[in-house]
C-alpha positions in Angstrom: -16.0 31.4 -12.5 -13.2 31.6 -9.9 -13.9 34.3 -7.3 -11.6 37.3 -7.3 -11.0 37.0 -3.5 -12.1 40.6 -2.9 -13.0 41.4 0.7 -16.7 42.3 0.5 -18.8 44.2 3.0 -19.4 42.7 6.5 -22.6 40.7 5.9 -21.6 39.5 2.5 -18.1 38.7 3.8 -19.5 36.3 6.4 -21.6 34.6 3.8 -18.7 34.3 1.3 -16.5 33.0 4.1 -18.9 30.2 5.0 -19.4 29.3 1.3 -15.7 29.2 0.7 -15.1 27.2 3.8 -17.7 24.6 2.7 -16.0 24.5 -0.7 -12.6 23.9 0.9 -14.1 21.1 3.1 -15.6 19.5 0.0 -12.2 19.7 -1.8 -10.6 18.0 1.2 -13.2 15.2 1.2 -12.8 14.7 -2.6 -9.0 14.7 -2.4 -8.8 11.8 0.1 -11.9 9.9 -1.0 -9.9 7.2 -2.7 -8.5 6.1 0.7 -11.9 4.7 1.8 -11.4 1.4 0.0 -7.8 0.9 1.1 -6.9 -1.8 3.6 -5.0 -1.6 6.8 -1.3 -0.9 6.3 1.7 -2.3 8.2 1.7 -0.8 11.7 -2.1 -0.5 11.6 -2.4 -4.2 12.5 0.0 -3.9 15.4 -2.0 -1.0 16.8 -5.3 -2.9 16.4 -3.7 -5.8 18.4 -2.4 -3.5 21.1 -5.7 -1.8 21.8 -7.0 -5.1 23.2 -4.0 -5.2 25.6 -5.0 -1.7 26.8 -8.2 -3.1 28.1 -6.4 -5.3 30.7 -3.3 -3.2 31.1 -3.9 0.6 30.6 -0.2 1.3 31.0 1.0 -1.3 28.5 2.1 1.4 26.1 4.7 2.5 28.6 6.5 -0.7 27.7 6.9 0.4 24.1 7.7 4.2 24.3 7.2 6.5 22.6 3.8 4.8 21.9 2.7 6.0 25.3 2.7 9.5 23.9 0.3 8.4 21.1 -2.4 7.3 23.5 -5.1 9.5 21.8 -4.9 7.7 18.5 -4.9 4.3 20.3 -8.1 5.3 22.0 -9.6 6.3 18.7 -8.6 2.9 17.2 -10.1 1.2 20.2 -13.5 3.0 19.8 -13.6 2.4 16.0 -12.6 -1.2 16.4 -15.4 -1.7 19.0 -18.0 -0.4 16.6 -16.7 -1.5 13.2 -14.3 -4.3 13.9 -11.7 -4.8 11.1 -13.5 -2.7 8.5 -10.9 -0.2 7.5 -13.2 2.1 5.5 -14.7 3.4 8.7 -11.3 4.2 10.1 -10.3 6.1 7.0 -13.6 7.9 7.0 -12.9 9.1 10.5 -9.4 10.3 9.6 -10.7 12.2 6.6 -13.4 13.9 8.7 -10.7 14.8 11.2 -8.7 16.4 8.4 -11.8 18.3 7.3 -12.3 19.6 10.8 -8.7 20.7 10.9 -9.3 22.6 7.6 -12.1 24.5 9.3 -10.0 25.1 12.4 -7.2 26.5 10.3 -9.6 28.9 8.6 -10.8 30.2 11.9 -7.3 30.5 13.3 -6.1 32.4 10.3 -9.1 34.8 10.5 -8.2 35.5 14.2 -4.4 35.7 13.8 -4.0 37.6 10.5 -7.4 39.4 10.2 -6.8 38.9 6.5 -9.8 37.5 4.7 -7.9 36.7 1.6 -5.1 34.8 3.4 -7.6 32.8 5.5 -9.7 31.7 2.6 -6.9 30.9 0.2 -4.6 29.3 2.8 -7.5 27.1 3.9 -8.2 25.9 0.4 -4.6 25.1 -0.3 -4.3 23.1 3.0 -7.4 21.2 2.1 -6.0 20.0 -1.2 -2.2 19.9 -0.6 -0.9 16.3 -1.1 2.5 16.6 0.6 1.3 15.4 4.1 -0.8 12.6 2.5 0.4 9.9 4.9 -1.2 11.7 7.9 -4.6 11.1 6.3 -4.1 8.0 4.1 -2.2 5.8 6.6 -4.1 5.1 9.8 -1.0 4.5 11.9 -0.1 8.1 11.1 -3.4 9.4 12.5 -1.4 10.7 15.5 -0.4 13.5 13.2 -3.9 14.6 12.4 -4.9 14.3 16.0 -1.9 16.3 16.9 -2.9 18.8 14.3 -6.4 19.0 15.8 -5.2 19.7 19.3 -2.5 22.1 18.2 -5.0 24.2 16.3 -7.4 24.1 19.2 -4.6 25.2 21.6 -3.8 28.0 19.2 -7.4 29.1 18.9 -8.0 29.1 22.6 -4.8 31.0 23.2 -5.7 33.7 20.7 -9.0 34.1 22.5 -7.1 34.3 25.8 -8.8 31.3 27.2 -5.6 30.0 28.6 -7.1 27.2 30.8 -8.8 25.7 27.8 -5.7 26.1 25.7 -3.7 24.2 28.4 -6.3 21.4 28.3 -6.0 20.9 24.6 -2.2 21.2 24.8 -2.2 18.4 27.4 -4.2 16.2 25.0 -1.7 17.1 22.2 1.1 15.9 24.4 -0.5 12.4 24.4 -1.2 12.5 20.7 2.4 12.6 19.5 5.7 13.0 21.2 6.5 16.1 19.0 3.7 18.1 20.7 6.0 20.4 22.8 6.8 22.3 19.6 3.3 23.9 20.1 5.0 26.1 22.7 7.1 27.6 19.9 4.1 28.0 17.7 2.3 29.9 20.4 5.3 32.1 20.9 5.4 32.8 17.1 1.7 33.7 17.2 2.4 36.2 20.0 5.2 37.7 18.0 3.2 38.0 14.8 0.3 39.7 16.6 2.8 42.0 18.4 1.6 40.8 21.8 3.7 40.4 24.9 6.0 37.5 24.2 6.3 36.2 27.7 3.4 36.4 30.1 2.3 34.7 33.2 -0.2 32.6 31.2 2.7 30.6 29.8 3.0 28.9 33.2 -0.3 27.1 32.3 1.5 25.5 29.4 4.7 24.7 31.3 3.0 22.6 33.9 2.0 19.7 31.5 5.2 20.2 29.6 7.1 19.5 32.8 5.1 16.3 33.3 5.7 15.3 29.7 9.5 15.9 30.1 9.7 13.7 33.2 7.9 10.8 31.5 9.9 11.2 28.3 13.2 11.1 30.2 12.2 8.2 32.4 11.3 6.1 29.4 14.2 7.2 27.2 16.4 4.2 27.8 13.9 1.9 26.2 12.4 4.2 23.7 12.6 2.1 20.5 13.0 5.1 18.3 16.3 5.7 20.1 17.4 2.1 20.8 17.0 1.0 17.2 18.8 4.2 16.0 15.8 5.5 14.0 16.8 8.9 15.5 20.3 9.9 16.4 21.9 13.3 17.2 24.2 14.5 14.4 24.9 17.0 11.7 22.6 15.1 9.3 19.8 17.1 10.8 20.7 20.1 8.7 20.6 18.1 5.5 17.2 16.6 6.6 15.7 20.0 7.2 17.1 21.5 4.0 16.1 18.6 1.8 12.6 18.3 3.4 11.9 22.0 3.0 12.9 22.0 -0.6 10.7 19.0 -1.4 7.8 20.6 0.5 7.9 23.9 -1.4 8.8 22.4 -4.8 7.6 23.5 -7.3 4.9 25.8 -6.0 6.9 28.4 -4.1 9.1 29.0 -7.2 6.0 29.2 -9.4 4.5 31.8 -7.0 7.6 33.9 -7.0 7.8 33.8 -10.8 4.1 34.9 -11.1 4.6 37.7 -8.6 7.7 38.9 -10.6 5.8 38.7 -13.9 3.1 40.9 -12.3 5.1 43.4 -10.4 8.7 43.0 -11.8 9.9 42.8 -8.2 10.2 39.8 -5.8 9.2 39.8 -2.2 12.0 40.8 0.1 14.4 37.8 0.7 14.4 38.5 4.4 10.6 38.2 4.5 10.6 34.9 2.6 13.3 33.6 4.8 11.3 34.3 7.9 8.2 32.7 6.5 10.2 29.5 5.6 11.8 29.5 9.0 8.3 29.3 10.5 7.5 26.4 8.2 10.6 24.6 9.5 9.6 24.9 13.1 7.1 22.0 13.2 9.8 19.8 11.6 12.3 20.4 14.4 11.3 17.5 16.6 11.9 15.1 13.7 15.1 16.5 12.3 17.4 13.9 13.8 15.8 11.1 11.8 18.5 8.6 10.8 16.9 6.1 8.5 16.4 8.5 5.6 17.6 12.0 4.5 14.2 13.7 4.5 11.1 13.6 6.6 8.3 11.2 5.6 5.1 12.9 4.5 3.2 12.1 7.6 5.5 14.4 9.6 4.8 17.4 7.4 1.1 17.9 8.4 1.7 20.9 10.7 4.4 22.3 8.5 1.9 22.2 5.6 -0.7 24.0 7.7 1.9 26.8 8.1 3.2 26.8 4.5 -0.2 27.1 2.8 -1.0 30.5 4.4 2.5 31.6 3.5 1.6 30.8 -0.1 -1.6 32.8 0.3 0.4 35.8 1.7 2.9 35.7 -1.2 0.0 35.6 -3.7 -1.7 38.8 -2.4 -0.1 40.9 -5.2 -2.0 38.8 -7.7 -5.4 39.5 -6.0 -8.2 40.1 -8.6 -6.0 38.8 -11.5 -6.4 36.0 -14.0 -3.0 34.7 -13.0 -4.3 34.0 -9.5 -7.3 32.2 -10.8 -5.1 30.0 -13.1 -2.7 29.2 -10.3 -5.5 28.2 -7.8 -7.1 25.9 -10.4 -3.8 24.4 -11.3 -2.7 23.9 -7.6 -6.0 22.3 -6.5 -6.3 20.2 -9.7 -2.8 18.9 -9.6 -2.8 18.0 -5.9 -6.1 16.3 -5.9 -5.3 14.5 -9.1 -1.9 13.4 -7.7 -3.6 11.9 -4.7 -6.1 10.0 -6.9 -3.8 8.8 -9.7 -0.5 8.2 -8.0 -0.7 8.2 -4.2 -3.8 6.1 -3.8 -2.2 3.3 -5.9 0.9 3.5 -3.7 -1.1 3.1 -0.5 -3.0 0.2 -2.0 0.3 -1.5 -2.8 1.5 -0.9 0.8 -1.7 -2.5 2.1 -1.7 -5.4 -0.3 0.8 -7.7 1.7 -1.6 -7.9 4.7 -4.9 -7.4 2.8 -4.0 -10.4 0.5 -2.7 -12.4 3.5 -6.1 -12.1 5.3 -8.0 -12.9 2.1 -5.8 -15.9 1.5 -6.1 -17.2 5.1 -9.8 -16.9 4.8 -9.8 -19.7 2.3 -8.8 -22.4 4.9 -9.5 -23.4 8.4 -7.0 -22.2 10.9 -3.7 -24.0 10.7 0.0 -23.3 11.1 1.1 -21.3 8.2 4.5 -20.2 6.9 4.7 -16.9 5.2 7.7 -16.4 3.0 9.1 -13.3 1.3 6.8 -11.1 3.5 7.0 -7.5 2.4 7.7 -5.9 5.8 10.7 -6.6 8.0 8.5 -7.0 11.1 6.9 -10.4 11.6 4.5 -8.9 14.2 2.6 -7.2 11.4 1.7 -10.5 9.6 0.9 -12.2 12.9 -1.3 -9.4 14.1 -3.3 -9.6 10.8 -4.5 -13.1 11.9 -6.8 -11.6 14.5 -9.0 -10.3 11.6 -10.3 -13.9 11.0 -12.3 -16.1 13.3 -10.3 -18.9 14.8 -6.9 -17.6 13.5 -4.3 -16.5 16.1 -0.9 -14.9 15.7 0.8 -18.1 17.0 -0.3 -19.9 13.9 1.7 -17.5 11.6 5.4 -18.2 11.0 7.2 -15.5 9.0 10.2 -16.9 7.2 11.6 -20.4 7.3 11.2 -21.8 10.8 14.1 -23.2 12.7 12.6 -26.6 12.7 10.9 -28.3 9.7 7.2 -28.1 9.6 5.8 -30.7 7.2 2.1 -30.0 7.9 2.4 -26.3 7.6 0.6 -24.4 4.9 3.3 -22.4 2.9 2.5 -19.0 1.4 5.0 -16.9 -0.6 4.4 -13.3 -1.4 4.7 -12.4 -5.0 5.4 -8.6 -5.0 5.1 -8.2 -8.7 1.7 -10.0 -8.9 0.6 -8.6 -5.5 -0.6 -12.0 -4.3 0.4 -15.1 -2.3 1.3 -18.3 -4.1 
């Protein structure tokens, strides 16, 4: 039977919280379990190649900014590669565990910030199951989003406990997890506002010191930041379309269902101003990405922090349904649909994204190392195919030629990717 989310007495409340947290963590594990047998995808191979360069040149990532601001995930890749080589399942297991840890941290943060048992429990469960930010967990190259989420949550937790030095340390790690990390400053400000604390205090200086260092490095590398030079991001009015479309896709259809259920129960909707403020908070973590130029909405990996904000918002809006069958039905439907969507639809998509390199490695394994031409490669970056060669003894990136070479190669092994059959002929 689904619990009624009543707030029990103190001792039973603690026991119920732990049980519910464990349940939420189990849901998170089950939701992303299918990723364990997926292969490395696209940029994963390039990162695996670059971590070896870091051993001889620790500053090599500064040659390819903004990768220098993703150092934490590179170090994680390096450690995992040292222990497990090119066995992707261990990498996925780590990222799933990291997501589970973030689920637990979100629960603790919500307990501290809202002092609302219902919101903390339900928001945590929703975040555990929500499929919208699936790339952050199911694509290893997007691990920088889950690491950013971890350090953002730790920064917020330490700040709430007024352990400002510890908060600054975690914030500094966040700055080298993803270049979007300075948005944590706004998140801390919003927490202060929500808790009716003093908005500007001397402790902010702790956070501004690493921010100043980050800004100096960012500006000094801006001219060769490939996200800027290849026009992946560009200033322009399209940012408003990106935010609007992304927000709509993120809340669809669940927010509208919640509002309908609340209206059916109370015959009145939450105040529009309140909902607007909530959604504005959801948009905040999207702001560093809003100038994306290669599509009109943000990719799912960049919605990890926004999802961690949106799920408690759903819980707040559902409070009028507390102790009702409507709530139980909604929770079951939400968790069931999102977990099922990850298993049935998304896992297959990620397997398809991994197939061009997974099958390339499997095919190369059949022969001794030799010069090989790869035609019709699924990704526009030849470096991905070349980096995959490192997974096999004797093979080297120099042996892989992507596309027809400028000069004929009569002794080359020719492979052509068949996208429909998901294999090389």
